[in-house]
N, C-alpha and C positions, 0 to 999 in steps of 0.2 A: 745156764744162767746168763751167759753173754747174749744168747739169742733172745731171752726175755727182755733184757735191757735194750736190745736193738729194736724190738717190737714196741716197747714203751716210747722210744724216741721218735718212731715213725707214727704219723697220724693216720688212722683209718685206711690202711691199704696203700699208702704212698710209699714208694721206694726211695732209698737214699741215693740219688744220682748226683746231686751237687757235691762238689768237693769244697771244703772250707777255703775261702779266699783269704790270702794273707792281708792283714790290715796295712794299707799304705797311706801315709799321711802326706798330702801334697805340700811342698815347701814354697812353690811359686805358682802364680796364676796360670802360667803356661802348662805346668805339670798337672794342675787341677783340671784344666780343660782337656788335656790328653787322657786323663783317667776317665772323665765323663764320656769322651768319645769311644774309648775302649769298651766301656760298659754298654753303650748303645750298640756297638758293632758285634757284641757277643751274640745277640739274638736279633738279627736284622728283620725278622718277621714280626716282631712285636711293634705295636703302634706307639709312636712317640707323642706324648702329650705336649702340644704347643699352647702355651697360655695366651689368652686374649690380651689385647692391649689394655692397660689400665685406664679406667675412665678418668676424665679430667675432673679435678676437685671442684665442687660447687657448694656454696654455703647452703645451710638449711633455710628454707623459706621462713619469713617472719610469721609469727602466729597471727591468725585472723582476729582472734579475740583473746585479750590478755585478762586472765581471771584475777590474779593477785597484783593489782596495781600498787606500786610502792610510792609512798609519798615521803615528805620530809618531816613527818611527825616524830615526836620524841619517844614514842612507845615502841619503836622497832627493836627487835631482838638482835643479838650479836650475830646470828646466822644470816640475817637479811643482807648484810653488806656483801657477803660472798656470792649470794644469789644475784644481787645487783651487778657485781663485778663481772660475773660470767655472762650475764645478758649484755652488758655493755661491750665486752670483748667480742662476742658473737656478732653484734650489730656492726662494730667497726670492721670486722673481717668481711662481712657481707658488703659493706660500702666500698672497701678496698677492692674486692673482687669485681664489683660493678664498674669501678673506675678503670681497672685494668682492661676489662672487656671492652669498654667504650674506646680506650686508646687503641687497642688492637683493631677494632672495627674502623676507626678513623684512618689508621695507617693503611689498611687494606683499601679503603675508598680512595685515598690519595694516590696510592700506587696504581689502581685501575684507571683513574683519571689521567695520570701521567702516561700510561701505556697507550690510552686512546689518543691523547695529544700527539704522541710520537708517531703513531700509525697514520694519523691525519697528515702530519707534516711530511712523512715519508711518501704518502700517496700523492700529495701536492707536488713534491719534488719529482717524483716519477712521472706524473702527468706532464709537468713542464718539460722534462727531458724527452719524453715521448713525442711531444709536440715539436720540439726542436729537431729530433731525428726525422720525423715525417717531413718537416720543412726542407731539411737537407736532401732527403730522398726525392722530393718533388723537384727541387732545383736540379739535382743530378739527372733525373728523367727528362726534364725540359732541355737541359744542355745536351743530352744524348740525342733527343729528337732533333734539336736544331743542328747538331753535328751531322746526323744522318741526312737531313734535308740538304744541308750544305754539300755533303758528299755526293748526293744525287745530282744536285745542280752542277757540281764540278764535273761529274762523269758525263753529263749531257753537254755542258758548255766547254770544259777543258780542265786540265790538271794544273792550275796555277797555285792553289792554296794547299798543296800536300804538306809542305813544311809546317804551316800553321796548325794543321790538324794533328800532326805528330806531337807538337809541343803541348797541345791540350790534353793528350793522353798521359803525359808525364805528370800533370797536375792532379789527376784523380787519386793516386796513392796518398798524397799529402792530405787530401780531404778525408780519406778513410782513417788516417791516423788521428785527425782532429775529432772525428766521430767517436773513435775508441776512447779518447781521453774523457769524453762526457760520461762514460760508464763507470762511475765511482759509487761504491755502496753508500746508501743514504740513510739507512735505519740505524741510528746510534742511540742507545739508552742514555738518558741523563744529559743530553746535549740540547740546548735551546736554540 
């Protein structure tokens, strides 16, 4: 008789492999999350359903043709007020939604314009500093060439100006430091 009861509990040839799980009620959100993870990890081969992102709410489009136009006549029934109220509420919701969408769009436009302005300003500053660096580089090269020519002339003519050439070598590290000071980050958001 116990075997017949067991057969009745099992459906069409399925065996009773599952043990009854004790009912555990989560008392905290962390415990609830732990229980869900344990349930998922019991059978790692099972595919986990990941829900899609919910669609953003948008109002129903206004009707193209309104069949029952309500007027302000005295013959309207008591139910017509509720119909009118729902239509009015729906229209106000639609207008609010359109207003919010337009403000979001305007904010995005302003943000993109500001980013473009900042990029242009940063590019201008970079170009100006690049020009300054090139100018310093040209000056240094010209000074170096002049120094080499003077050295050649001194080698041919005599060694009178050796002390002056040594003092010019000491000036070059100071120029390098001045050039390094010009390398300051220039792209700052929100600064005019």
